[in-house]
C-alpha positions in Angstrom: 14.9 -16.2 7.9 11.9 -18.4 7.5 9.7 -15.7 6.5 12.9 -14.4 4.0 13.2 -17.7 2.6 9.2 -18.4 1.5 9.1 -14.9 0.2 12.6 -15.4 -2.0 10.6 -18.8 -3.5 8.1 -17.0 -5.0 10.0 -16.0 -8.3 10.5 -20.8 -8.5 6.2 -20.5 -8.4 5.6 -17.8 -11.0 8.7 -19.4 -12.9 6.3 -22.8 -13.6 3.8 -20.6 -14.5 5.4 -18.9 -16.8 6.7 -22.1 -18.5 3.6 -23.4 -18.4 2.5 -20.2 -20.6 5.2 -21.2 -22.4 3.3 -24.5 -23.5 0.3 -23.1 -24.7 1.7 -20.6 -27.0 3.8 -22.9 -28.7 0.4 -25.3 -29.2 -2.0 -22.2 -29.7 0.3 -20.3 -31.5 -0.6 -16.1 -31.3 -3.4 -17.0 -28.7 -2.3 -15.4 -25.2 -4.6 -17.7 -22.3 -4.9 -15.6 -19.6 -6.9 -16.8 -16.2 -6.7 -15.8 -12.8 -5.3 -17.8 -9.9 -7.2 -19.8 -7.3 -7.3 -17.7 -4.0 -6.0 -20.4 -2.2 -8.0 -21.7 1.2 -4.8 -22.7 3.9 -2.6 -20.4 5.8 0.8 -19.2 3.4 2.2 -16.9 1.2 1.6 -16.9 -2.2 2.4 -15.2 -5.8 -0.7 -15.0 -7.7 -2.3 -14.3 -11.2 -4.9 -12.0 -11.9 -6.9 -11.0 -14.8 -8.6 -7.6 -15.1 -12.3 -8.0 -16.3 -10.8 -5.7 -19.6 -8.2 -8.8 -19.8 -5.1 -7.1 -18.8 -3.1 -9.3 -16.7 -1.8 -9.0 -13.1 0.2 -10.4 -10.2 -0.1 -9.9 -6.2 1.8 -12.1 -2.9 -0.5 -13.3 -1.0 -0.6 -13.2 3.1 -2.9 -15.6 4.9 -1.9 -15.9 8.5 -1.5 -18.6 10.5 -4.6 -20.7 12.0 -7.1 -18.9 8.4 -10.1 -20.2 8.7 -12.5 -19.7 5.8 -15.7 -20.2 8.1 -14.2 -18.3 11.5 -17.0 -16.1 12.2 -14.8 -13.2 12.7 -14.1 -12.1 9.2 -9.9 -10.9 9.1 -8.9 -7.8 9.0 -6.7 -7.4 5.5 -4.9 -4.4 4.2 -3.4 -3.6 0.6 -0.3 -2.4 -0.2 1.3 -0.6 -2.4 4.9 -0.5 -4.0 7.6 2.0 -4.5 8.5 3.7 -7.5 10.7 1.8 -9.2 10.7 -1.7 -7.0 8.7 -4.6 -7.5 5.6 -5.3 -5.0 8.5 -9.3 -4.4 11.0 -6.4 -3.6 8.9 -4.3 -1.6 7.2 -7.2 0.6 10.6 -8.5 1.5 12.0 -5.4 2.7 12.4 -4.6 6.5 9.2 -2.6 7.2 7.3 -5.3 5.6 8.8 -8.1 7.6 7.6 -6.3 10.4 4.4 -5.4 8.9 4.2 -9.5 8.3 4.8 -9.9 12.0 2.1 -7.8 12.9 -0.4 -9.5 10.5 1.0 -12.6 12.4 0.3 -11.6 15.8 -3.4 -10.6 15.2 -4.7 -12.8 12.2 -4.4 -10.0 9.1 -4.3 -11.0 5.4 -1.9 -8.3 4.1 -2.3 -8.4 -0.4 1.2 -6.8 -1.7 -0.2 -5.7 -5.1 2.6 -5.4 -8.1 2.5 -2.0 -10.2 3.3 -2.9 -13.5 1.0 -5.2 -16.5 2.5 -9.4 -16.6 2.2 -11.8 -14.2 5.8 -10.9 -12.7 6.7 -10.4 -9.2 10.2 -9.6 -9.7 10.5 -6.7 -12.1 10.3 -3.0 -11.1 6.8 -1.3 -11.9 5.2 2.6 -11.0 1.7 3.2 -10.0 -0.4 4.6 -12.7 -3.2 7.5 -11.2 -4.4 8.3 -14.8 -6.7 5.2 -16.7 -6.3 6.3 -20.2 -2.5 5.2 -19.2 -3.4 2.1 -17.3 -6.3 1.3 -14.8 -4.7 0.4 -12.0 -7.6 1.9 -9.8 -9.9 -0.6 -11.6 -6.9 -3.3 -10.6 -7.3 -2.0 -7.5 -10.9 -1.9 -6.8 -11.4 -5.7 -9.2 -8.8 -7.1 -7.2 -10.6 -6.1 -3.4 -13.8 -7.2 -4.8 -12.2 -10.8 -5.7 -10.4 -11.3 -2.8 -13.7 -10.4 -0.9 -15.5 -13.0 -2.6 -13.4 -16.1 -2.0 -11.6 -14.7 1.2 -13.0 -14.5 4.8 -12.4 -10.5 4.5 -13.5 -7.8 7.1 -15.4 -5.7 4.3 -16.2 -2.7 7.0 -12.1 -3.4 7.7 -9.6 -3.4 4.8 -6.7 -0.8 4.2 -4.1 1.2 2.5 -1.0 1.6 2.2 2.0 2.4 0.0 5.5 3.6 -0.3 7.3 6.3 -2.0 5.3 6.6 -5.4 2.7 4.1 -4.1 2.3 5.9 -1.3 0.9 9.1 -3.2 -0.7 6.3 -5.6 -3.4 5.3 -1.9 -3.7 9.4 -1.9 -5.8 8.7 -4.8 -7.2 5.4 -3.7 -8.6 7.7 -0.4 -9.6 10.3 -3.6 -11.5 8.4 -5.5 -12.4 4.6 -3.6 -12.5 6.4 0.1 -15.6 3.9 0.0 -13.9 0.6 -0.2 -10.9 0.9 2.7 -11.3 2.5 6.4 -7.9 3.8 6.3 -4.7 5.2 4.7 -1.2 5.5 5.0 1.5 7.4 2.7 5.0 6.9 4.0 8.2 8.9 2.2 5.4 9.6 -0.1 4.0 13.2 -2.5 0.7 14.3 -2.2 1.1 15.6 -5.7 3.5 16.1 -9.0 4.2 18.0 -12.3 3.1 13.8 -13.8 0.1 12.8 -11.7 -1.1 16.1 -10.5 -3.4 16.3 -7.1 -6.1 14.0 -6.0 -9.1 15.7 -6.4 -10.7 14.8 -3.1 -13.4 12.5 -2.1 -17.2 13.7 -1.9 -17.6 16.1 0.2 -18.3 15.1 3.8 -16.5 12.0 2.9 -14.3 10.9 6.7 -10.5 10.1 5.7 -8.1 8.7 8.4 -4.6 9.2 6.8 -1.1 7.9 8.4 1.6 10.2 7.2 4.9 10.1 7.7 8.0 11.7 5.8 11.8 12.1 7.0 13.2 15.4 7.1 16.2 14.8 5.1 14.2 12.6 2.0 16.7 14.3 -1.2 14.5 12.3 -3.8 11.0 13.4 -2.4 12.4 16.6 -0.1 10.3 17.6 2.9 9.9 20.9 1.2 9.1 20.2 -1.7 10.9 20.6 -5.3 11.4 23.9 -7.8 13.0 21.7 -10.3 11.1 18.7 -11.8 8.7 16.8 -11.1 7.9 19.9 -8.9 6.9 17.8 -5.8 4.4 19.2 -3.5 5.6 20.0 0.1 5.5 17.4 2.3 3.1 20.0 4.0 0.4 19.6 1.8 -1.0 16.4 2.3 -1.6 16.8 5.8 -3.2 20.1 4.8 -5.3 18.7 2.1 -7.0 16.1 4.4 -6.8 18.3 7.2 -8.9 20.3 5.4 -10.9 17.7 3.2 -11.9 16.3 6.7 -13.2 19.0 7.7 -11.1 19.6 10.8 -11.1 23.5 12.7 -9.7 22.0 15.6 -5.9 22.7 16.5 -3.1 21.0 14.9 -1.1 19.5 18.5 2.4 18.4 17.6 4.6 16.1 20.0 8.0 16.0 20.1 10.6 12.8 20.7 13.7 11.9 20.1 13.8 10.7 16.8 11.0 12.8 15.7 7.3 14.8 15.8 3.9 14.4 15.6 1.2 16.3 14.3 -2.1 15.0 15.4 -5.8 16.6 15.5 -8.4 15.7 17.9 -11.0 15.8 14.9 -13.9 12.7 15.6 -16.1 11.5 13.4 -18.7 8.6 14.6 -16.3 5.9 15.5 -13.6 7.4 13.8 -10.3 8.9 16.3 -7.5 10.6 15.7 -8.7 10.7 12.5 -5.4 12.4 10.9 -1.8 12.0 12.5 1.5 13.0 10.3 5.0 11.6 11.6 8.5 13.9 11.0 10.9 12.0 11.1 14.3 13.5 11.4 16.3 11.2 9.1 17.2 7.5 7.8 20.3 6.3 7.4 20.0 4.4 3.4 21.4 6.6 0.4 19.9 9.9 -0.3 17.9 9.4 2.8 14.4 8.0 1.5 13.3 4.9 2.5 10.7 3.6 4.8 11.6 4.5 7.8 12.3 1.6 10.7 14.2 1.3 13.6 17.3 -0.2 11.9 17.2 3.1 9.7 16.1 6.1 11.6 15.4 4.8 14.9 11.6 5.2 14.0 8.9 1.5 13.0 6.7 3.7 10.7 4.5 0.2 10.7 3.7 0.1 14.8 2.9 4.0 13.9 0.9 3.0 10.1 -0.7 -0.5 12.0 -1.4 1.7 16.1 -3.1 3.8 13.7 -5.2 1.7 12.0 -5.8 -0.1 15.0 -7.1 3.1 16.7 -9.9 3.7 13.7 
């Protein structure tokens, strides 16, 4: 309850910022003054604003774990999370799967950042992730915010991770293709590799190793497991695994492990310090509407957050 209360209090913080902007607007007419929020140094959960170099104002949620110390010799692992299409950062951060991630961050001293997929300073308005920079520079927003936080916080730049749900997971595929040098490993849950709107990622530079955790539900009717013939023509879930298998240069046979509620497809491919660099979890079912959700013990018997974090820890 404490974590949920803290999350629900974030709109109040942002509303206060909006009120100040109204005063600025009255004083300077149509001139809009934008600022990047100061990055806090004390543990806690914060709703913050960030201005891109091009002047576009964005927002994000920052979680600093208990005992966070910007002078600690061992820097902090950092996780960037991307919400689903039609969600807000706040809605996603307060979901059961992300509250489970909050527990991992609290127990293991991890910084977590929930990015907001829309222009503006609101964390409560539905947003989407765009892969076409001519429409909106979400890749630039991600990289610039990462640069900013690596400068302002005690971030372990060698252990930064990116995970996303649904449309946010599709965007993580794009991050792995375009910004493979900025994140150690990735995760896409209930996501798709490509569709008619976003196309498919071009893939990282040849020889780049991209550890990827994938999880899809067999009965998903929003992003169908086997793909869809009708608009927006989602590619099959297997395409994501097959493409990263090929991009990572894997040639070893895939091994499948079955449990009561899901099956795991894993490779024994390794590269340098990477272990088990590709894992695909097929979840049998979830009990939410339309079967499109982040799998948890409560809705499917499988906790995708635990699988994602465990995969990242293995890298």
